[in-house]
Structures are given as structure tokens and as C-alpha cells.
ZAMARGU-4260 file (C-alpha; in steps of 0.2 Angstrom, whole numbers, plus 5000, padded with zeros to 4 digits):
<rodrens>
0) 5000/5000/5000 | 5015/5012/4997 | 5005/5022/4985 | 4994/5029/4999 | 5010/5038/5005
5) 5010/5049/4990 | 4993/5056/4993 | 4989/5072/5001 | 4977/5071/5016 | 4961/5075/5006
10) 4965/5062/4993 | 4969/5049/5006 | 4953/5053/5015 | 4944/5049/4998 | 4954/5034/4993
15) 4951/5026/5011 | 4933/5032/5014 | 4922/5019/5023 | 4909/5010/5014 | 4894/5019/5009
20) 4890/5033/4996 | 4905/5045/4993 | 4905/5061/4983 | 4922/5068/4979 | 4921/5086/4973
25) 4937/5088/4963 | 4944/5105/4959 | 4953/5107/4943 | 4971/5099/4943 | 4968/5091/4960
30) 4972/5073/4955 | 4955/5065/4953 | 4961/5052/4941 | 4974/5047/4954 | 4960/5046/4967
35) 4949/5035/4956 | 4962/5023/4951 | 4969/5022/4969 | 4952/5019/4976 | 4950/5004/4965
40) 4967/4997/4970 | 4964/5001/4989 | 4947/4991/4988 | 4955/4976/4980 | 4972/4976/4991
45) 4965/4982/5008 | 4946/4979/5008 | 4946/4961/5000 | 4935/4967/4986 | 4935/4955/4971
50) 4939/4964/4955 | 4923/4957/4947 | 4913/4966/4961 | 4919/4983/4955 | 4911/4993/4941
55) 4920/5009/4935 | 4912/5020/4923 | 4921/5034/4912 | 4915/5045/4898 | 4928/5040/4885
60) 4937/5025/4880 | 4953/5034/4882 | 4950/5037/4900 | 4945/5019/4903 | 4961/5013/4895
65) 4971/5025/4906 | 4962/5020/4921 | 4964/5001/4918 | 4983/5004/4915 | 4985/5014/4931
70) 4976/5001/4941 | 4987/4987/4934 | 5003/4997/4938 | 4998/4998/4956 | 4994/4980/4958
75) 4996/4967/4945 | 4986/4961/4930 | 4980/4945/4938 | 4974/4955/4954 | 4963/4967/4943
80) 4956/4954/4931 | 4937/4954/4930 | 4934/4973/4934 | 4920/4979/4923 | 4927/4996/4917
85) 4922/5006/4902 | 4910/5020/4896 | 4892/5021/4900 | 4887/5015/4883 | 4899/5000/4882
90) 4894/4994/4899 | 4876/4995/4894 | 4879/4986/4878 | 4886/4972/4888 | 4872/4971/4900
95) 4859/4972/4886 | 4866/4958/4877 | 4866/4947/4892 | 4848/4951/4896 | 4841/4952/4878
100) 4827/4940/4884 | 4819/4955/4893 | 4820/4966/4877 | 4811/4968/4861 | 4828/4963/4853
105) 4839/4949/4850 | 4856/4947/4858 | 4865/4951/4842 | 4857/4968/4840 | 4867/4981/4830
110) 4871/4998/4835 | 4866/5011/4822 | 4878/5026/4820 | 4873/5044/4818 | 4872/5042/4799
115) 4861/5027/4800 | 4849/5036/4813 | 4847/5052/4802 | 4844/5041/4787 | 4830/5032/4795
120) 4822/5049/4801 | 4824/5056/4784 | 4814/5041/4776 | 4801/5043/4789 | 4798/5062/4786
125) 4797/5058/4767 | 4784/5044/4769 | 4774/5055/4781 | 4774/5068/4767 | 4781/5081/4779
130) 4790/5097/4773 | 4808/5092/4775 | 4813/5110/4775 | 4801/5114/4790 | 4805/5097/4798
135) 4823/5093/4796 | 4829/5076/4800 | 4844/5082/4811 | 4833/5093/4821 | 4819/5080/4823
140) 4832/5067/4828 | 4840/5080/4841 | 4823/5081/4849 | 4821/5063/4850 | 4838/5061/4858
145) 4835/5074/4871 | 4819/5065/4875 | 4828/5049/4877 | 4842/5057/4888 | 4828/5062/4900
150) 4820/5045/4899 | 4804/5051/4890 | 4797/5038/4878 | 4788/5041/4862 | 4771/5038/4870
155) 4775/5051/4884 | 4783/5064/4873 | 4774/5081/4878 | 4764/5090/4865 | 4763/5109/4866
160) 4765/5114/4848 | 4761/5105/4831 | 4780/5102/4829 | 4779/5092/4845 | 4766/5081/4838
165) 4776/5079/4822 | 4791/5074/4833 | 4780/5061/4843 | 4774/5053/4827 | 4792/5052/4820
170) 4798/5046/4836 | 4785/5032/4837 | 4789/5026/4819 | 4808/5028/4822 | 4808/5016/4837
175) 4797/5003/4827 | 4810/5004/4813 | 4824/5001/4825 | 4816/4986/4833 | 4812/4979/4816
180) 4830/4980/4811 | 4835/4972/4828 | 4845/4988/4831 | 4848/5002/4844 | 4855/5019/4843
185) 4867/5026/4856 | 4853/5034/4867 | 4844/5017/4867 | 4859/5009/4875 | 4856/5020/4891
190) 4837/5020/4890 | 4834/5001/4888 | 4846/4997/4902 | 4839/5010/4914 | 4821/5003/4910
195) 4827/4986/4912 | 4833/4989/4929 | 4818/4999/4934 | 4805/4987/4928 | 4813/4970/4932
200) 4818/4970/4951 | 4826/4952/4949 | 4838/4959/4935 | 4841/4975/4945 | 4846/4965/4961
205) 4857/4953/4951 | 4868/4967/4945 | 4866/4978/4961 | 4872/4963/4972 | 4886/4959/4960
210) 4893/4976/4960 | 4898/4980/4978 | 4906/4996/4973 | 4901/5008/4959 | 4913/5021/4954
215) 4909/5035/4942 | 4921/5048/4934 | 4916/5066/4927 | 4900/5064/4937 | 4895/5082/4933
220) 4893/5077/4915 | 4880/5063/4917 | 4862/5066/4910 | 4846/5060/4918 | 4847/5043/4911
225) 4865/5040/4916 | 4861/5045/4934 | 4846/5033/4934 | 4858/5019/4929 | 4870/5024/4943
230) 4856/5024/4956 | 4850/5007/4951 | 4867/4998/4950 | 4871/5005/4967 | 4854/5001/4975
235) 4859/4986/4985 | 4876/4990/4993 | 4875/5009/4992 | 4893/5009/4989 | 4894/5022/4975
240) 4909/5033/4973 | 4907/5048/4962 | 4920/5060/4957 | 4917/5077/4948 | 4916/5096/4949
245) 4900/5105/4946 | 4910/5120/4942 | 4917/5111/4926 | 4900/5106/4919 | 4899/5114/4902
250) 4890/5102/4891 | 4872/5107/4895 | 4869/5108/4877 | 4873/5089/4875 | 4861/5084/4889
255) 4873/5084/4904 | 4865/5090/4920 | 4876/5097/4933 | 4861/5096/4945 | 4864/5077/4946
260) 4877/5082/4960 | 4863/5090/4970 | 4852/5075/4966 | 4865/5063/4973 | 4866/5073/4989
265) 4847/5072/4991 | 4846/5054/4986 | 4860/5049/4998 | 4859/5061/5012 | 4872/5051/5022
270) 4885/5052/5009 | 4903/5057/5013 | 4908/5073/5004 | 4927/5075/5001 | 4933/5091/4994
275) 4950/5090/4983 | 4956/5108/4984 | 4975/5107/4982 | 4979/5110/4964 | 4995/5103/4956
280) 4994/5112/4940 | 4993/5131/4942 | 5001/5145/4951 | 4991/5153/4965 | 4987/5169/4955
285) 4979/5159/4941 | 4968/5150/4954 | 4963/5166/4963 | 4957/5173/4947 | 4947/5157/4943
290) 4939/5158/4960 | 4935/5176/4958 | 4925/5171/4943 | 4917/5155/4949 | 4912/5162/4966
295) 4899/5173/4958 | 4890/5158/4952 | 4874/5153/4961 | 4869/5137/4970 | 4887/5129/4971
300) 4897/5122/4984 | 4912/5134/4987 | 4930/5127/4986 | 4946/5136/4991 | 4958/5131/4978
305) 4977/5132/4983 | 4994/5127/4976 | 5011/5125/4983 | 5018/5131/4967 | 5019/5149/4973
310) 5010/5165/4967 | 5018/5165/4950 | 5016/5180/4938 | 5001/5191/4937 | 4988/5189/4923
315) 4991/5199/4908 | 4976/5209/4901 | 4977/5216/4884 | 4964/5227/4876 | 4968/5227/4857
320) 4961/5240/4845 | 4953/5227/4834 | 4952/5208/4832 | 4966/5208/4819 | 4977/5217/4832
325) 4971/5204/4845 | 4977/5190/4834 | 4993/5198/4830 | 4997/5201/4849 | 4994/5183/4853
330) 5006/5176/4839 | 5019/5189/4843 | 5019/5185/4862 | 5020/5167/4859 | 5035/5170/4847
335) 5043/5180/4861 | 5040/5167/4874 | 5047/5153/4863 | 5062/5164/4858 | 5066/5168/4876
340) 5065/5149/4880 | 5052/5152/4893 | 5040/5139/4884 | 5041/5126/4871 | 5028/5130/4857
345) 5018/5115/4861 | 5015/5122/4879 | 5005/5137/4872 | 4987/5137/4869 | 4975/5150/4861
350) 4956/5147/4867 | 4940/5155/4860 | 4922/5153/4862 | 4917/5148/4844 | 4926/5139/4830
355) 4923/5153/4819 | 4935/5164/4829 | 4949/5153/4824 | 4951/5162/4807 | 4960/5177/4812
360) 4971/5168/4824 | 4975/5155/4810 | 4979/5168/4798 | 4990/5177/4810 | 5001/5161/4812
365) 5001/5159/4794 | 5007/5177/4791 | 5021/5175/4804 | 5025/5158/4795 | 5023/5149/4812
370) 5016/5131/4813 | 5000/5128/4824 | 4988/5114/4827 | 4969/5114/4828 | 4960/5104/4841
375) 4942/5098/4839 | 4938/5106/4822 | 4945/5107/4804 | 4955/5122/4799 | 4944/5137/4795
380) 4946/5135/4776 | 4943/5116/4777 | 4926/5117/4785 | 4912/5111/4775 | 4902/5126/4775
385) 4916/5138/4771 | 4922/5127/4756 | 4904/5127/4750 | 4902/5145/4749 | 4920/5147/4742
390) 4916/5134/4728 | 4900/5144/4723 | 4910/5160/4721 | 4924/5151/4712 | 4911/5144/4700
395) 4904/5161/4697 | 4921/5168/4694 | 4926/5154/4682 | 4912/5143/4676 | 4924/5130/4669
400) 4930/5126/4687 | 4925/5108/4688 | 4931/5105/4705 | 4919/5119/4712 | 4905/5113/4701
405) 4906/5095/4707 | 4906/5101/4725 | 4890/5112/4724 | 4880/5108/4710 | 4868/5098/4722
410) 4871/5109/4737 | 4858/5112/4744 | 4850/5096/4737 | 4841/5101/4721 | 4838/5084/4713
415) 4854/5082/4703 | 4861/5065/4706 | 4877/5056/4701 | 4869/5049/4685 | 4863/5067/4680
420) 4881/5074/4684 | 4889/5060/4673 | 4878/5064/4659 | 4882/5083/4661 | 4901/5079/4659
425) 4898/5067/4645 | 4888/5081/4635 | 4902/5093/4639 | 4916/5082/4632 | 4906/5078/4617
430) 4904/5096/4613 | 4922/5101/4618 | 4916/5113/4631 | 4916/5114/4650 | 4902/5107/4660
435) 4899/5125/4667 | 4897/5132/4649 | 4883/5118/4646 | 4875/5124/4662 | 4875/5142/4657
440) 4867/5137/4640 | 4854/5127/4649 | 4848/5143/4658 | 4838/5146/4641 | 4828/5130/4645
445) 4820/5120/4631 | 4829/5133/4618 | 4846/5126/4623 | 4853/5113/4611 | 4858/5103/4626
450) 4841/5102/4634 | 4836/5086/4625 | 4852/5078/4630 | 4844/5075/4647 | 4828/5067/4653
455) 4814/5079/4658 | 4817/5075/4676 | 4836/5079/4675 | 4835/5094/4663 | 4824/5105/4674
460) 4835/5106/4690 | 4850/5108/4678 | 4841/5122/4669 | 4836/5130/4686 | 4854/5130/4692
465) 4861/5136/4676 | 4849/5151/4677 | 4856/5155/4694 | 4874/5153/4689 | 4871/5164/4673
470) 4862/5177/4684 | 4877/5178/4696 | 4890/5178/4682 | 4881/5192/4674 | 4880/5203/4690
475) 4897/5198/4697 | 4906/5213/4688 | 4894/5226/4696 | 4894/5219/4713 | 4906/5220/4728
480) 4912/5203/4734 | 4901/5204/4749 | 4886/5209/4738 | 4889/5194/4727 | 4892/5183/4743
485) 4875/5188/4750 | 4866/5186/4734 | 4872/5168/4732 | 4869/5163/4750 | 4851/5170/4749
490) 4847/5163/4732 | 4851/5145/4737 | 4843/5147/4755 | 4860/5141/4761 | 4856/5147/4779
495) 4841/5136/4780 | 4852/5122/4773 | 4866/5124/4786 | 4856/5128/4801 | 4847/5111/4803
500) 4842/5114/4821 | 4845/5125/4836 | 4860/5115/4841 | 4877/5123/4845 | 4884/5114/4830
505) 4872/5121/4818 | 4874/5139/4825 | 4893/5137/4824 | 4892/5132/4805 | 4882/5148/4802
510) 4895/5158/4812 | 4908/5151/4800 | 4898/5157/4785 | 4897/5174/4793 | 4915/5174/4797
515) 4919/5172/4779 | 4907/5186/4775 | 4917/5197/4786 | 4932/5194/4775 | 4922/5197/4760
520) 4917/5214/4767 | 4935/5219/4767 | 4936/5218/4748 | 4923/5232/4745 | 4936/5241/4734
525) 4945/5226/4728 | 4942/5212/4715 | 4935/5195/4716 | 4952/5189/4709 | 4960/5197/4724
530) 4948/5189/4736 | 4950/5171/4729 | 4969/5173/4727 | 4970/5178/4745 | 4960/5163/4751
535) 4969/5151/4739 | 4986/5157/4747 | 4980/5155/4764 | 4970/5139/4762 | 4985/5130/4753
540) 4998/5134/4766 | 5002/5117/4774 | 5009/5123/4790 | 4997/5113/4802 | 5007/5100/4811
545) 5005/5088/4825 | 5023/5092/4830 | 5029/5104/4844 | 5017/5119/4840 | 5004/5130/4848
550) 4987/5123/4850 | 4971/5132/4845 | 4955/5126/4852 | 4938/5131/4859 | 4935/5133/4878
555) 4923/5117/4877 | 4937/5107/4869 | 4950/5113/4882 | 4942/5103/4896 | 4953/5090/4903
560) 4969/5098/4895 | 4983/5109/4902 | 4996/5121/4895 | 5010/5131/4901 | 5003/5147/4894
565) 4985/5150/4889 | 4978/5165/4879 | 4959/5167/4880 | 4953/5179/4866 | 4937/5187/4863
570) 4933/5193/4881 | 4919/5204/4875 | 4901/5204/4880 | 4891/5194/4867 | 4906/5182/4864
575) 4911/5177/4882 | 4898/5176/4888 | 4889/5172/4871 | 4874/5183/4867 | 4863/5168/4866
580) 4864/5166/4885 | 4859/5184/4889 | 4841/5180/4892 | 4844/5162/4899 | 4851/5162/4917
585) 4855/5144/4916 | 4865/5146/4900 | 4874/5162/4908 | 4879/5151/4923 | 4886/5138/4910
590) 4896/5152/4901 | 4903/5157/4918 | 4909/5139/4921 | 4916/5138/4903 | 4927/5154/4907
595) 4932/5146/4923 | 4937/5130/4914 | 4948/5140/4902 | 4957/5149/4916 | 4961/5133/4925
600) 4969/5126/4910 | 4984/5137/4913 | 4999/5131/4923 | 5011/5146/4922 | 5005/5160/4912
605) 4987/5167/4908 | 4983/5180/4895 | 4966/5188/4894 | 4962/5197/4878 | 4948/5208/4871
610) 4946/5220/4856 | 4938/5237/4856 | 4932/5234/4838 | 4927/5218/4831 | 4920/5212/4814
615) 4934/5216/4802 | 4942/5231/4794 | 4930/5244/4786 | 4914/5239/4796 | 4920/5235/4814
620) 4908/5237/4828 | 4913/5244/4845 | 4912/5230/4858 | 4911/5230/4877 | 4921/5221/4890
625) 4915/5204/4896 | 4904/5206/4911 | 4915/5192/4919 | 4930/5203/4919 | 4922/5213/4933
630) 4924/5197/4944 | 4943/5196/4941 | 4952/5203/4956 | 4960/5219/4950 | 4976/5217/4960
635) 4980/5201/4950 | 4980/5209/4933 | 4993/5219/4924 | 4991/5229/4908 | 4981/5244/4902
640) 4965/5247/4892 | 4966/5257/4876 | 4960/5273/4886 | 4974/5271/4898 | 4964/5264/4913
645) 4973/5251/4922 | 4967/5233/4919 | 4954/5228/4932 | 4944/5245/4932 | 4930/5237/4923
650) 4917/5238/4937 | 4920/5256/4941 | 4919/5264/4924 | 4910/5252/4913 | 4896/5244/4922
655) 4884/5253/4910 | 4890/5241/4896 | 4881/5226/4905 | 4865/5218/4900 | 4858/5213/4916
660) 4852/5196/4919 | 4835/5193/4928 | 4844/5190/4944 | 4853/5207/4942 | 4838/5218/4942
665) 4847/5229/4955 | 4859/5235/4942 | 4856/5254/4937 | 4864/5262/4922 | 4876/5276/4927
670) 4878/5290/4915 | 4891/5286/4901 | 4908/5294/4902 | 4911/5311/4895 | 4917/5311/4877
675) 4931/5320/4869 | 4928/5338/4863 | 4914/5339/4849 | 4926/5348/4838 | 4936/5332/4835
680) 4920/5323/4829 | 4917/5321/4810 | 4899/5316/4811 | 4884/5321/4822 | 4867/5315/4826
685) 4855/5316/4811 | 4868/5316/4797 | 4863/5306/4782 | 4878/5294/4777 | 4882/5280/4764
690) 4892/5265/4768 | 4899/5255/4753 | 4891/5239/4759 | 4876/5244/4770 | 4870/5258/4759
695) 4861/5273/4766 | 4858/5277/4784 | 4856/5290/4798 | 4868/5294/4811 | 4860/5292/4829
700) 4875/5295/4840 | 4893/5299/4838 | 4906/5298/4852 | 4925/5299/4854 | 4936/5286/4863
705) 4953/5294/4864 | 4956/5300/4846 | 4944/5287/4839 | 4927/5291/4833 | 4913/5278/4834
710) 4896/5281/4826 | 4880/5272/4829 | 4870/5272/4812 | 4852/5266/4808 | 4854/5258/4790
715) 4839/5254/4780 | 4846/5237/4774 | 4853/5230/4791 | 4847/5241/4805 | 4858/5247/4819
720) 4877/5246/4817 | 4891/5253/4828 | 4906/5257/4817 | 4923/5264/4818 | 4922/5281/4808
725) 4940/5280/4803 | 4938/5263/4794 | 4920/5263/4789 | 4922/5274/4773 | 4907/5284/4776
730) 4901/5297/4764 | 4889/5311/4770 | 4875/5313/4758
</rodrens>
């Protein structure tokens, strides 16, 4: 039992806890994996528990393998043989195959992947003659999945709207199809097992008696179905050992429910609660900043994180003029840290709220000719939706571009299949012209000499698309890049195609399209050639590597990782926290936890960054500091704002920037700070102006920030915009 000597007092208390329910609230970097693995080893070596009497549940196969290897290193392979260790889904699959007699399935059932699941839903929608634009398969399936995670069957699906009725009908048929195929989806693995244990006391008792000890990792990320499973499997011996941290619950949009920690304490009122507060990762200043942020969260068990690594350096706050400067500052600082040998490139990480924000950071690395690696997403220019829109624009610019044509001729789906496409290429080859040229001619419909080369069913969608292409091609010389971009996206209803549902993923995809639009807006006085050349040069650079290079990733993807130096960009209200959380207190709480997770990834250095203007050159909008910055202890920050105020002065001078949440009704709006002399202002309220992209508008407000003028304009085309007057190319009319 020598391994116990290496534990701190709280870790040892958790590992050697007496029988009964135990909740280990493990702060970031506190050694929770060590506690879990050593608890298993302790039970086997000291408490006489047989390996086959232990069930240990993790959330990833990687974590399961790591836990298994660690336990074996503490004891020996024979001593650990028989432990049931794996993910919730893999363990449920094992139980269901053994208990198939109690199910409407055979033991050799198959598990349908996400593509299989969506394909079934699509076919049901078609057979029910539902409008597949109103009722998208991905969206309907997401609703079904959420219901299953909450143990709601098709017969109990609540109906409040007509869409709910549609979901219930599809859900009912979907389950029939799965059973007919002797198949389950991923959610069914949890639901069938939970219901099996609920409805069959004999089966429940068999497993609950077998597993004398049930251990659960990342407990804060469990959903309701998973929590029910844990309760059932621990119902006999009550020896359930859960490790997690509600402060790191950031996957609510996936069904995770941090309130399961509260449910655990209610269902097991005699549970021992052990706090792991000693952090082995970060310097104390970083932990104090993290606690300043998370202590403002409601309904949580407070922890006092501490480290014996010393205070470390203070946190650097940088307020950039715009988001390009923000990205440049990050890359330049990383280059300096590496050049001074303070950090290896791979010890640095850049974190942001949404994947779309990676574009400017990626381009800053490319311009500096420095390698980087991206986690959890493709490179910006490699993302499906970005490549689609670029392909449309390339085809307009050059209708002979067969690669672009092949990519988007049936995007969004317009009834042009592989057979029709093959015929199109054959007709083009026979006439010694490009397929794009055939399409342009087919825009004339039946008057085109090529029209009769296709069946009527194939000719119509080709002619329709040819008409769109001909129109774009004719208008391209008279439109700016952004105007052409907007017309293409609008004409093909690309937003409806890409935003399949209300999921975070769908919204991220549309954010990526909008990010590309931002780039297009910068070419208001440049050519389509320039735009496409710039993209080609950036996209073709092969500098991404898995070698020793800085990591770019979202805050969600950062969970469970650690880095020597962490840069968190985009600390503006509306980004962190995201604007979608403003009217939802629960989502705002999760945004706070997400920021906390990002902070606690840093071991030695932490950089917090924001940009006064964001949105691109020529149409930048003024931003306001993240409300979370008010919770960062001012004495731990170094750096200055663009107006010269010391970092940490947000709450005293900028509280009026905040959009109060429902729980913050006590907020009042102090008067805005005095602006610079009016003589320095170029615009005044009431001025009629014209913008190269937004068209005509009326100035509602003009104010100075140092020597920079910001104007608020009501445009006929896009509504309110806040612009940097020096960059916006406004003309008084």
C-alpha cells in the first residue's frame, strides 16, 4: 500500500473512505484520476473486494484505458482481472446482450451510428409527406435524442405545439424501425438498460448485488438516464463513489445536467463529501482569478483552490484596437515566449468561444510563418460550409472550374444526382466545352441545344441551376464581393440548409459562414480575383502539424487539458458570455463555468484578451468588455486598456455596458463617460451617410474614445450598426 503515502490528506481521505456513498468534489488539477484509480486498488488490496465486484464508469474509451493501465501498475494484471471498466454505453451494451430475453431485441442487435439514425428519420419524414425544410431530419432526431436522455418515451413525449406532435409521430415510427432492424441507437443503450433495471427487480438485484462498489468519473457530465443507471446499480450495497466538479459542467447543450450532483446529495443524504482543493497544475494567482470568477456562480459548493507552486506571475490583460490586432498580439507574444526559451511552442494554447473565431488567429500564424495545430475542428478554410460558399464564388468567377462545380451542383440538394452529373460531363466532352458552359446554356431552358440530351426529370433542375449561375455570372462585375456573397447565399437558401436545428453545432456552422462574409466585406474596393487569390494562398499553406506547435481550440474542447501558457481571446460581452445566453440564466451560469474551465487550463501564464472593435476592417463594431472581467480581482491583473485605465477597472467605469440578467435587476445604468471635445467629431446625430456595403443610413450617435470616433447608424438594409468612423468609409449625403 505504498501508493497511499504519495497522497495528500484529502486524497487519502477519499481513497480510504469507509463503505457507503461518497461524493468527491474535485477541483481542476487536483488529481481526480489518481484518486479514482487508487480507490480501486485500495478496495482490492486492502478491503478484500474481488475485481469482478467493481464497476468503474468513464466517459471516454481513452479514459477507461488510462484508468485500467494505472490500476494494473499499482497491483498486477491478475489482481485486477474481472473489473467491469468502460464507458456508460459500452457497459450498457454488455448488460443488454446478456439480458436480451427481457427486450424487444435479439442479443445480436446492431448499434446504428449517427448516419444510420438520420437516414431512418429522413425516410420517415418523406413517407409521412412532411415538409423536409420545416422538419429537418437532424433537428427532429435531436429532439428525440433529448427526450431519450431524459427517459421520455415516444408515448410520453409532451405535445405543446404542432411540431411536438410531428416529433412524437416520427419518434414512434423511428423506434418501430429500429426494433424491426434488431437495432439500437446510442441513446437506446442507456434507455433500455435504465428501464430494464427499473422494471425488472430481479435483474436489477442481480447486478446491484454483484457490484459491491460502483465508481463514476466526470459525474457532473451525466445526464438523467445515466444518473438513473448509477442509482439502480448501486441500489443494494449503496457503495457509490462519484468524482466530479459541478463548476466544470459545460456540456448542458449535450444533455449533461450538473444538478445530478445535487440529486446525489438528496438521494444519499448520508453521503461522505470530500473536497479536493489542492491544485497541482497552476500557480496561485491563476487559481485566485478562477475563484474570483466562479465564486459569483449561484447554487454551488464553494471550494478554496490552493497550490504550493507559489503565486507566480500576474495575469496579463490586453485590450487590442481590433480583432486583427488581438490575433497579432497573441502570435507575437507566443513567438517571444518561445524565443526567450520560457516555453516550448507546444506548451502554448489559444482558446476562443466559437470555432469561427479561429480564422484570424490561424491567419496570424500563417502570416508569421509559424506552425500551429487545431483541436476539435478542421482548419477554418477546410470546414464544409466555408468550402461550399467558396466553391459557389469560384464557379461564378470561372464557370469552367469543374472541382467547384462538382462540389456544389447539388448543394443544397436540388435533385441532381450522380447519374445526371455524369451525363452533364459526357455532354460537355462531346461538345468540347466545359460542364459550366453547358449549364450556362441550359439557363435558356428548352431553347438550349443541350436540353434534349437529358431526361425531363434531369433537365429541369440543371436548367434552374444554370439560370442561377448565369444570373450571378452576369451580375458579378457590378457587385462587390460581399454583395455577390449575400446574393448567392440568399438565392440558394444556404442558411436554411446549414442551420438544421437549434444545436450549438448548427449555430457554429452559420457563424463560420458569417466569418467568411466578414472577410468578403474587406474587399469592397478590391476585385473578386483578389479575394479568391488571398483565400487560395491561405488555404493552401500546409503549416498545420502535430509536432511541437501552439494549440488552437475552443473553450469546450479545452476541458481536461493543460498548457504552460494560455491565451483566452474574445473577452467581449456577446462572445464570452455568448449573446445567446443573455436571456437565459442557466445558460449564463454555464458560460461562467466555461470561462472558469479556460482559466484553470493554465499552469504558469494566463493572458486575457479583448478587442475594442470587432468584425473586420471597414465595418468594425464597437464591443464592450465581458461582464466576467468585473469578477477578476483587479490586483492580480497587469496591463492597460486602450484609454489608459489600468486593467481591472471594469466595474467602476463600465458597468453601464452590461446587459443585466434577470437575477441582476438591482443594476442601474450610470451616465456614460464624457466624450472628447465635439470639435474632433466628424459626424453628428441626424447626418445622412452612405456605407459601401450597408447603403444609406442615419447617424443616431457619435462619440469619441481617445482620438477614435465611433458612430451608431440606423441603416435601411441592416438596421443598427456601431462603426469605427476612421475605417468605415462613410460618405455624408
